N, C-alpha and C positions, 0 to 999 in steps of 0.2 A: 486337580487338573488347573492349570494356569490359565489366566485371563485369554492369552492369545493361542491357546492351544487348538481350538477348533479352526480359527482362522489359518493357522499353519497347515492342519491337515487339509484344509480346502484348497491350499496350494500345492498340494502333494509334494510338501516339504521344500518347494523351491524357495520359498522364504522362511526364515526362522523367527523365534520370538523376538531376539535381538534387533531384526530388521524392523519388526513391527513397533517396537519400543523406541528405536531410534527415528523412525517417521513420525511418531507423536511427539517425540522430545523437539524434533525439528520445526513441526508446525507450531507448537506452541513458542519457541525460541524465534523463529522467523516470520511468523504470523501469517504469511502468505507463501505457498509453495507453488512455482510455476513449472509445468512439465517441460518447457522450452529450455529452462535453464540447465547449465551444465551440473551434473550430479544430483538433479532433483527428479528425473523422469521416474525412477524407481520407487522413490518414496512417494511421489503423486500418484502411481499406479496402485499402490497398495491402499492408499486412502480412498482412491476413487471406487476400487472393487470391494473394500471393506467398510463402507462409509459407516453403517450402522454399528460395527465394532468400535470405530473411532470416536463416534458421538458417544458412545457408552463409556469410553475410557475418559474421555475430557469433560464430559458433562460434571461430574463431581469436583472437577478442578475449577469449575466455573467458566468453561469455554463453550461456545457454539460453534460447531464445525460447519461449514458451508461448502459446496464443490460446485464449480462451474464446469461441467464437461465439455461444453462447446468451446470455451477459451481455454480449457484445460488448466485450471489452477484450483488450489484448495486453500482454504484459510480457517483460522481459528480465532475467534472474536471474543474477548472477555466480556461477561455479562454485568460485572459489577464496577462501579466506580472505584476508582483507586487513586490515592495522592501521586503526583508524579512531578519530576523536576524539569519537564518540558517547558522550554522558553516561548516567549511570544514569537519570536522570529520562527521557530520551528513550526508552532501552529499556523501562523500565518501564511507560509510558504505551502503548506500541507492543504490548507483551504483553497488557496489560490490554484493550486495543481487541480484539485478537485473540479473548481469551477471551469478551468480550461479544458478539462477531460470531458465534461458534460458537453460543453458547446461543440467541441470538435467531433465528439461521437455523433450528436445529433446531425451533424452535417456529413457524416459519412467519411470523416477523416481520420481513419484509423486502418491499422493494418490487419492481417488476418488472425492474428493474435489478440486483437483488441486494443493494441497499444497505440498511443498518440505520441508524435513526435512533436518538440517544440524547441525552437531555437532561443538562445539566450536573449536576444533583442526582442522577440515577441514576450518571452517571459517577463522582462523588465518592464515593457509596456503594460502588460496585463496586471501586474503587480501593482504598478502605480495606480493605475485606473480603479482597481478592485479595492484596494487599501486607502483610498482617499489621499493620494500623493506621498505615502512612504516609499522610500528608496529601497531597492532590492540589494541584498548584501552582494558583494563582488569578491572576486580573488579567491583566497584560501577560506573566507568566511562562506562563501556560498558553496564550495566544495565540500566543507564541514557540514552544512546543512543538507547536501544531497546524500552524503553518507547516511544521515538519519533517515532520509526518505528511502533509501535503499534498504535499511535495516528494517523499516515498518513494512516493506514490500509494495510501496505505492508508486515508487519511480526509481529510475536508474540513469546513469550517465552513459552515452554512446560516443565514445571518442572518434568512431569512424564516420559518424553522422556529419563532422565538419566538412568532409569532401564530398557531400552529395550535391549533385547539381542545384543550382538555385540558392545555395548558401554561401555567406561571405566566407572568403579564403581564412579570415581572421577569427572565425567562430571556432573556440577551442573545443567546444563539444555540443552535442544535443541532448536535452533533457527528454527521456522517454518516460511518459505517464502510463503506468500499468493498470490493467483493468481492475486489480483487486482493490485500488482506491475507492471504488464504489461501495465495496463492502466494509472497508476500515472507516471510512467517513460516510455515515448515512446521509439521507437526503435533508435531514435537519441542519447539516453542516452548513449546506448551501445558503440557507436562509441567514445564518449567524455571520456570514462574511460582510453582510450589510451594516453591521455594526462599526466596522473599519471604513466603510465608505461614507460614513456620516461625519463631516468635518467638525462636529459639536462633540464627538464621542471623546471620552478621557482615555488617556494610555492605560490607566489602570482597568479599564473594561476588558481589555485582552485577557486579563486572568480569569475573568468570569466566562468568556467564551472558552477558554482552555478547559476549566472544569465542566462545562456544558458539553463540549465534544468528548471529553473522557467519559462522561455519564452515559453517551450513546454506546459505548463499547469500542474497543479498538485502540491503537497505540497511542493516538493523540487525543 
């Protein structure tokens, strides 16, 4: 009997073994799956309904499966440190987004999906304040960084957000910080951002923070 046979039977064959394997593969590849995203609802439903099976499947591969049924997302967090080519800029942006997410969530500034919207002006100001005066990337460089944030499941770009009332007409897009960021970047990550707020900190120290964040588990 195959690994997923009992799970398939429990769905009365509404789902196949391929469906379960595809959901497990997506969870590892994308790290966070949100039910609200196009094409993710079915995979999220399988992971939610068969949490024990997915935990058993991914545990030998070194992943911890976590599910937030209230905000409807599932994530797979790697348990072990691994070397990675992530840049200082990628790490800094991820940490700043986590800080903004916590601040806005505490103040109740999030939608029903637990997402926090942040315009580029606010992001630029918060980035500079948090990192001790460093400049946020702009233009294509920022777009490329945001593609990484999306790949890690912690933020996305909303082009329609620029037309929302109260936002500058020149605002090209809104940054939407997703609730899975709290899983991908643990609480200890917030303390590490203080390193970059210290004017005496050396640039090379960023690499240490990069490794420390990775040690928690997660994409960065």
